[in-house]
C-alpha positions as CSV (number, residue, x, y, z in Angstrom):
1,M,-28.0,4.6,17.4
2,E,-30.9,2.4,18.5
3,P,-29.9,-0.7,20.6
4,A,-31.6,-2.9,18.1
5,K,-29.5,-1.6,15.3
6,Q,-26.4,-1.8,17.4
7,Q,-27.2,-5.5,18.2
8,L,-27.9,-6.2,14.5
9,S,-24.6,-4.6,13.3
10,A,-22.8,-6.6,16.0
11,Q,-24.3,-9.8,14.7
12,L,-23.5,-8.8,11.2
13,G,-19.9,-8.1,12.1
14,S,-19.4,-11.4,13.9
15,A,-21.0,-13.3,11.0
16,L,-18.7,-11.5,8.6
17,T,-15.6,-12.3,10.6
18,S,-16.7,-15.9,10.9
19,G,-17.2,-16.2,7.1
20,G,-21.0,-16.2,7.3
21,L,-21.5,-13.7,4.4
22,P,-23.2,-16.2,2.1
23,R,-25.7,-17.1,4.8
24,I,-26.5,-13.4,5.4
25,A,-26.9,-12.8,1.7
26,A,-29.3,-15.7,1.5
27,A,-31.3,-14.4,4.4
28,L,-31.4,-10.9,3.0
29,R,-32.3,-12.2,-0.5
30,P,-34.8,-15.1,0.0
31,R,-35.2,-17.4,-3.0
32,H,-38.2,-16.9,-5.3
């Protein structure tokens, strides 16, 4: 796995465990 993808998955994992899912969803799905 590429280091960049590893870092991204690590950030996603920490955000999920800290309850930052809504923030991630908003970042992945910008408002129109």
